[in-house]
N, C-alpha and C positions, 0 to 999 in steps of 0.2 A: 504494499500500499504505500502510495506516495505521501511526502508530508503536507501537499496541499489538499490531496482527499481526506488525510487524517484531519486537517483544521477544518474542513468542510463539515465534516461528520459531526466533529467535537462542537462546533459552533451549533448546528442543528440540535444537537441534544442539550446543549445549553439553553437554547432559545426556547426550546420544548418545555424546560423544567421551569423556566421563569413564567411562561404562558400557564402552567399547571398552578404555580403557586399564586399568580394573581387571581386565577378563578377561585382558588381555595380561600385566599383572603377574601374575595368578595363574598363567598357564602357564608364564612364566618360572621363578617359584619353584618349581613342581610339577616342571619339566624339572631344575631344579639339583637339587632333592630326591632324584634317583634314587640318588644315592649313598648315602643312609640306606636304600634299599629291599632291598639285597643282605643276605640271612639268613646264621644261623649263622656269625658272623664271629670268627676267632680272631687275634690280633695279639701281636707282641712290640715293645715300644718302649721309648726311653728319655727321661727327663725331665729336662732340665736349668733349675736356678733360678739367677738371677741377682739379687741384690738389693744396692742401693747400689754397683753395681759389683764386688762380690764374688760369685763363682760358688761354687756349693754342689756337692758330691758328686752326680754324676748318678745317678737312680734308674732301676732296671731294673723294668718290669711286664709282666706276661701279662695279656690281655684276652679275655674271652667275653661274646659278644652274641648273643641269640636272642629273638625274639617269643614272647610267651605265646599259648596257643588263641584269647585274646580280643582279641590285637592290641596289648597293652600291652607295651612295652618292657622287657627286662631285661638286666642286664649284671653281670658279675662282674670285678673288677680286684684283682690279686693282685700285691704287690711283692716282688721276689725279692732286691735289691741295691740299696745297701749294707747290711750286717749289722743297722744300728739300724732300718731298715724291712722287714727280710725277715719276711714273714708277715703284715704288714698287708694287708688287704683289705676292699673296698668292694662290698657287695650291693646292686643297687638292682632292686626289682620294681615298675614301675608306679610309684605314688607313695611306696612305701616303701622306706627306706635302713636298711641295717645296716653296722657298721664293726666289723671285729675288729682289734683293736690287738695289734702284734706284742710290745710291752713286758710286757703282761700276759695275753695271749691271751683275754682277755675281749671278748665280742661283746655290742655295745651298739646298741639299736634308735634313731635318731635322729628327731627331729621332722621334719616335712614342711619347715620353715622352714630347716633345717640344709643342705638340698640346695643351697643358695646360698653356702654357707660354703667357705672354701679346703680344696682337697683336697691333702693330703701337704705343707703350706705352700706351695703352687704358686700361681700366678694363674688356675688354672682353678679351677672350683667342682666338687662332687661331681656335680651336674647336666652340667656341660659334658663331664665325661669319661665319665659313665655314661649318659648318653641317647642315644647315638651312634644307634641305631635309630628314635629319634623325629624324623620329620621337621619342619621349620618350618613347612610349609603345613597340617599339623595342629593347629598351635598357634597361629599367627598370621594374621592378614588384612594382605594386601600393598597398597601403593599406590605407583604409579609415581612416582619423583622425578627424574626425567631421566638424562643420561648423564653418565659421568665416565671420565677416564683414570686407571687404577692400576697402576703399575710399567710404564708403557709398554702396557697392554692396554686397550682401549676396553670400558667397563662399563656395564650396566644398575644403575641406582642405586634401591633400593626402600627404603620404610620398613614395617617389620612392627609392627602393634599386636596385642597379645594378645587372642585370642578371649576371649568370657565365660566363665567358669568355669575358666581356667587359672591356677590358683594360684601356679604354681611358674614362671611365664614372667617374663621380665624386661619392665620398663616399655615399654619400645621397643627395637628392634633396627634399624640401618640395614645393609643388605648390598649388596654390589657384586659382580655376577654378569657374567662375561666374555661379552660378545656373540658371540663366534665359535662358544663350545662351551657356553655356561650353566654353568659351574663356578663354585663359589664363590671369590673373590680375598680378598674381606676383610668382617669382620663387627665391626660396633661396636656394644656393649651399653650400653644407659642403664638408669639406676635413679635414683629420688628427683630427676628432672627434669635429669640431667645424664649424659654418656658417662662410663662407669667403666672401661672397657677397650676394647682392640680386639684381633681375633685376624686375623692374615695367614697366608695358606694358600698353600705354594709347593712345588716339586718335585714335580709331577703325574706319574703314571705311570699306565699302563693296567693295570686290575686288575678282572677280573669284569665286563667290558664297560662299565666307566666309568672316568675320568681321577681318581685318588685322590692326595691330597696327603700326601707322606711326611715333610714339613717344616711343622710348625705353630708359630706364635709367638704367645702372648698376652701383650699388654703391658697393664701397670696404668697407669691415668692418674691416680689418687689417690697413687701413691708410685713410688719408683724402683726398679721390679721389672718383669722378663720371666721368662717360662716357655716353653722350647721342647720339643715332643715330636716326636722323631725315629722314625719307623716303620721297623724293621726288617725285620718280617716281617708280611704280611696274608694271610690265607685267608678268602675267602666260600665259603658252603656246606661248611665244614670239618668232617671227621669227629672233630675234636680237643673240638668243641663238645657237651658232654653234658648231657641234661635234669637230671641230680643236681647240676649245678653250681650250679642257681638255687634252692638251698634253704638254710636256717640250719643244717641239719644238716651240710651239706658244709663250712661256715664252721668248724665246730667240729673238723672233720679236719685243717686246716691248720696245718702246724708250721713 
């Protein structure tokens, strides 16, 4: 066999391996994304923020999620406690974001770039909190990056790159997905060439045919801060999710 022929065969085998790995990575990501595919979600949760070792008063919020007829994500988050945030609300419909401020009752449409800003002073952005029904597999292309153990669990490690046209996507995500049942255990967010925050998902419980994380921690890598969301109640296909919630007119009724 000539060297040229050997190199040609070797290159073909290598290309096939890369293709299979890409297909495997896409399948792993798609399976993990089943958690985002359950519709008409109602939830009640508490968010606790700790900054520079000082814990702030927990914030209680009600959440509603439902896809529009065109498949775009819609969500409404309403804060109910403590009194200083009672009535604050975030409405996201596709690329659009509106915020109702409890202090004034005013409703403001935010720019698309604001979706990456901190929500309620936390380490979660508006997009992190409001795009729960948008799966990563619709926004990013995955590449397999090996295996790693996270909290004693063997995981697939995937690197996700934003698809063309995804304006609100992070520069890069690194995700760790449990090999045993394809659930997300950790997500690392990158922006401006560096990791900026890490989210850990814990306390999984069966809900609606999937394992749902009832304890989510977002830790900033740029400052001494972390935010924890603990879910108290979550319902899929919930009758409490109403079409009228996903309108700016409904924001005006919140008191």
